[in-house]
Structure formats: structure tokens, C-alpha cells
PQR file with spaces between the fields and no chain letter, atoms N, CA, C, O and H, PARSE charges and radii, in Angstrom:
ATOM       1  N    MET     1      -0.647 -118.142 -189.550 -0.4000 1.5000
ATOM       2  CA   MET     1      -1.314 -118.986 -189.842 -0.0000 2.0000
ATOM       3  C    MET     1      -1.375 -118.683 -187.533  0.5500 1.7000
ATOM       4  O    MET     1      -2.349 -118.966 -186.835 -0.5500 1.4000
ATOM       5  N    PHE     2      -0.453 -118.270 -187.181 -0.4000 1.5000
ATOM       6  CA   PHE     2      -0.202 -118.230 -185.470 -0.0000 2.0000
ATOM       7  C    PHE     2      -1.503 -117.424 -185.261  0.5500 1.7000
ATOM       8  O    PHE     2      -2.461 -117.917 -184.665 -0.5500 1.4000
ATOM       9  H    PHE     2       0.338 -118.040 -187.748  0.4000 1.0000
ATOM      10  N    LEU     3      -1.515 -116.150 -185.776 -0.4000 1.5000
ATOM      11  CA   LEU     3      -2.338 -115.017 -186.097 -0.0000 2.0000
ATOM      12  C    LEU     3      -3.720 -114.798 -186.001  0.5500 1.7000
ATOM      13  O    LEU     3      -4.454 -114.100 -185.302 -0.5500 1.4000
ATOM      14  H    LEU     3      -0.737 -115.749 -186.261  0.4000 1.0000
ATOM      15  N    VAL     4      -3.901 -115.896 -187.243 -0.4000 1.5000
ATOM      16  CA   VAL     4      -5.046 -116.280 -187.183 -0.0000 2.0000
ATOM      17  C    VAL     4      -5.742 -117.274 -185.615  0.5500 1.7000
ATOM      18  O    VAL     4      -6.536 -116.760 -184.827 -0.5500 1.4000
ATOM      19  H    VAL     4      -3.305 -116.463 -187.811  0.4000 1.0000
ATOM      20  N    ASP     5      -5.406 -118.183 -185.529 -0.4000 1.5000
ATOM      21  CA   ASP     5      -5.676 -118.619 -184.615 -0.0000 2.0000
ATOM      22  C    ASP     5      -6.046 -118.170 -183.225  0.5500 1.7000
ATOM      23  O    ASP     5      -6.762 -118.778 -182.429 -0.5500 1.4000
ATOM      24  H    ASP     5      -4.761 -118.601 -186.169  0.4000 1.0000
ATOM      25  N    ILE     6      -5.190 -116.518 -182.987 -0.4000 1.5000
ATOM      26  CA   ILE     6      -5.337 -115.631 -181.684 -0.0000 2.0000
ATOM      27  C    ILE     6      -6.403 -114.856 -182.219  0.5500 1.7000
ATOM      28  O    ILE     6      -7.141 -114.444 -181.324 -0.5500 1.4000
ATOM      29  H    ILE     6      -4.608 -116.024 -183.633  0.4000 1.0000
ATOM      30  N    MET     7      -6.749 -114.508 -183.383 -0.4000 1.5000
ATOM      31  CA   MET     7      -7.811 -113.675 -183.954 -0.0000 2.0000
ATOM      32  C    MET     7      -9.033 -114.839 -183.398  0.5500 1.7000
ATOM      33  O    MET     7      -9.654 -114.574 -182.369 -0.5500 1.4000
ATOM      34  H    MET     7      -6.150 -114.843 -184.110  0.4000 1.0000
ATOM      35  N    MET     8      -9.276 -115.957 -184.059 -0.4000 1.5000
ATOM      36  CA   MET     8     -10.862 -116.322 -183.891 -0.0000 2.0000
ATOM      37  C    MET     8     -10.867 -117.012 -182.217  0.5500 1.7000
ATOM      38  O    MET     8     -11.835 -117.696 -181.883 -0.5500 1.4000
ATOM      39  H    MET     8      -8.772 -116.172 -184.895  0.4000 1.0000
ATOM      40  N    SER     9      -9.611 -116.743 -181.144 -0.4000 1.5000
ATOM      41  CA   SER     9     -10.070 -117.328 -180.075 -0.0000 2.0000
ATOM      42  C    SER     9      -9.946 -116.225 -179.531  0.5500 1.7000
ATOM      43  O    SER     9     -10.719 -116.404 -178.590 -0.5500 1.4000
ATOM      44  H    SER     9      -8.826 -116.188 -181.416  0.4000 1.0000
ATOM      45  N    LEU    10      -9.562 -115.209 -179.399 -0.4000 1.5000
ATOM      46  CA   LEU    10     -10.046 -113.536 -179.096 -0.0000 2.0000
ATOM      47  C    LEU    10     -11.701 -113.082 -179.592  0.5500 1.7000
ATOM      48  O    LEU    10     -12.413 -112.329 -178.926 -0.5500 1.4000
ATOM      49  H    LEU    10      -8.934 -115.064 -180.163  0.4000 1.0000
ATOM      50  N    ILE    11     -12.084 -113.686 -180.827 -0.4000 1.5000
ATOM      51  CA   ILE    11     -13.617 -113.418 -181.036 -0.0000 2.0000
ATOM      52  C    ILE    11     -14.071 -114.560 -180.422  0.5500 1.7000
ATOM      53  O    ILE    11     -15.183 -114.250 -179.994 -0.5500 1.4000
ATOM      54  H    ILE    11     -11.506 -114.297 -181.368  0.4000 1.0000
ATOM      55  N    PHE    12     -13.876 -115.549 -180.174 -0.4000 1.5000
ATOM      56  CA   PHE    12     -14.906 -116.734 -179.412 -0.0000 2.0000
ATOM      57  C    PHE    12     -15.067 -116.202 -177.724  0.5500 1.7000
ATOM      58  O    PHE    12     -15.957 -116.270 -176.876 -0.5500 1.4000
ATOM      59  H    PHE    12     -12.972 -115.801 -180.521  0.4000 1.0000
ATOM      60  N    PHE    13     -13.562 -115.604 -177.792 -0.4000 1.5000
ATOM      61  CA   PHE    13     -14.045 -115.312 -176.466 -0.0000 2.0000
ATOM      62  C    PHE    13     -15.072 -114.082 -175.999  0.5500 1.7000
ATOM      63  O    PHE    13     -15.927 -114.383 -175.167 -0.5500 1.4000
ATOM      64  H    PHE    13     -12.839 -115.549 -178.480  0.4000 1.0000
ATOM      65  N    ILE    14     -15.029 -112.727 -176.490 -0.4000 1.5000
ATOM      66  CA   ILE    14     -15.680 -111.680 -176.747 -0.0000 2.0000
ATOM      67  C    ILE    14     -17.005 -112.458 -177.222  0.5500 1.7000
ATOM      68  O    ILE    14     -17.224 -113.233 -176.291 -0.5500 1.4000
ATOM      69  H    ILE    14     -14.333 -112.483 -177.166  0.4000 1.0000
ATOM      70  N    LEU    15     -17.571 -112.566 -177.775 -0.4000 1.5000
ATOM      71  CA   LEU    15     -18.616 -113.642 -178.207 -0.0000 2.0000
ATOM      72  C    LEU    15     -19.466 -114.356 -176.629  0.5500 1.7000
ATOM      73  O    LEU    15     -20.583 -114.272 -176.120 -0.5500 1.4000
ATOM      74  H    LEU    15     -17.394 -111.936 -178.531  0.4000 1.0000
ATOM      75  N    LEU    16     -18.214 -115.021 -176.330 -0.4000 1.5000
ATOM      76  CA   LEU    16     -18.660 -115.309 -174.559 -0.0000 2.0000
ATOM      77  C    LEU    16     -18.790 -114.711 -173.714  0.5500 1.7000
ATOM      78  O    LEU    16     -19.294 -115.158 -172.684 -0.5500 1.4000
ATOM      79  H    LEU    16     -17.307 -115.089 -176.744  0.4000 1.0000
ATOM      80  N    ILE    17     -18.289 -113.204 -173.872 -0.4000 1.5000
ATOM      81  CA   ILE    17     -18.383 -111.917 -172.550 -0.0000 2.0000
ATOM      82  C    ILE    17     -19.825 -111.921 -173.341  0.5500 1.7000
ATOM      83  O    ILE    17     -20.629 -112.791 -173.005 -0.5500 1.4000
ATOM      84  H    ILE    17     -17.880 -112.841 -174.709  0.4000 1.0000
ATOM      85  N    ILE    18     -20.125 -111.166 -174.183 -0.4000 1.5000
ATOM      86  CA   ILE    18     -21.337 -110.928 -174.490 -0.0000 2.0000
ATOM      87  C    ILE    18     -22.657 -111.786 -174.428  0.5500 1.7000
ATOM      88  O    ILE    18     -23.669 -111.140 -174.156 -0.5500 1.4000
ATOM      89  H    ILE    18     -19.472 -110.460 -174.457  0.4000 1.0000
ATOM      90  N    CYS    19     -22.773 -112.821 -174.587 -0.4000 1.5000
ATOM      91  CA   CYS    19     -23.426 -114.022 -173.987 -0.0000 2.0000
ATOM      92  C    CYS    19     -24.215 -114.039 -172.399  0.5500 1.7000
ATOM      93  O    CYS    19     -25.380 -114.246 -172.059 -0.5500 1.4000
ATOM      94  H    CYS    19     -21.952 -113.346 -174.808  0.4000 1.0000
ATOM      95  N    VAL    20     -22.854 -113.685 -171.582 -0.4000 1.5000
ATOM      96  CA   VAL    20     -23.182 -113.469 -170.241 -0.0000 2.0000
ATOM      97  C    VAL    20     -23.409 -112.644 -170.106  0.5500 1.7000
ATOM      98  O    VAL    20     -24.295 -112.592 -169.254 -0.5500 1.4000
ATOM      99  H    VAL    20     -21.908 -113.517 -171.858  0.4000 1.0000
ATOM     100  N    LEU    21     -23.040 -111.397 -170.591 -0.4000 1.5000
ATOM     101  CA   LEU    21     -23.871 -110.032 -170.299 -0.0000 2.0000
ATOM     102  C    LEU    21     -25.353 -110.076 -170.170  0.5500 1.7000
ATOM     103  O    LEU    21     -26.189 -109.999 -169.270 -0.5500 1.4000
ATOM     104  H    LEU    21     -22.320 -111.439 -171.284  0.4000 1.0000
ATOM     105  N    VAL    22     -25.311 -110.253 -171.616 -0.4000 1.5000
ATOM     106  CA   VAL    22     -27.096 -110.666 -172.180 -0.0000 2.0000
ATOM     107  C    VAL    22     -27.788 -111.414 -171.559  0.5500 1.7000
ATOM     108  O    VAL    22     -29.010 -111.274 -171.609 -0.5500 1.4000
ATOM     109  H    VAL    22     -24.632 -110.316 -172.347  0.4000 1.0000
ATOM     110  N    GLY    23     -27.069 -112.660 -170.619 -0.4000 1.5000
ATOM     111  CA   GLY    23     -27.496 -113.754 -169.574 -0.0000 2.0000
ATOM     112  C    GLY    23     -28.591 -112.755 -168.536  0.5500 1.7000
ATOM     113  O    GLY    23     -29.810 -112.659 -168.396 -0.5500 1.4000
ATOM     114  H    GLY    23     -26.077 -112.775 -170.579  0.4000 1.0000
ATOM     115  N    VAL    24     -27.234 -112.039 -167.871 -0.4000 1.5000
ATOM     116  CA   VAL    24     -27.350 -111.237 -166.873 -0.0000 2.0000
ATOM     117  C    VAL    24     -27.923 -109.795 -166.576  0.5500 1.7000
ATOM     118  O    VAL    24     -28.344 -109.326 -165.518 -0.5500 1.4000
ATOM     119  H    VAL    24     -26.243 -112.117 -167.985  0.4000 1.0000
ATOM     120  N    ALA    25     -27.792 -109.149 -168.028 -0.4000 1.5000
ATOM     121  CA   ALA    25     -28.601 -108.037 -168.161 -0.0000 2.0000
ATOM     122  C    ALA    25     -30.362 -108.390 -168.235  0.5500 1.7000
ATOM     123  O    ALA    25     -31.172 -107.470 -168.352 -0.5500 1.4000
ATOM     124  H    ALA    25     -27.450 -109.530 -168.887  0.4000 1.0000
């Protein structure tokens, strides 16, 4: 269950970065 939590956090972080890059671009 710990691994799943890490994956969800990682996916959320990546999506957040993509949104920021799109907003800047």
C-alpha cells in the first residue's frame, strides 16, 4: 500500500509540473 501512495503522489506531482509548464509556455 505504501508503494501505491508513492505512485499516486508522483503522478500528481508530474501533472502539476505539466500544468505549470503549459501555463508558462
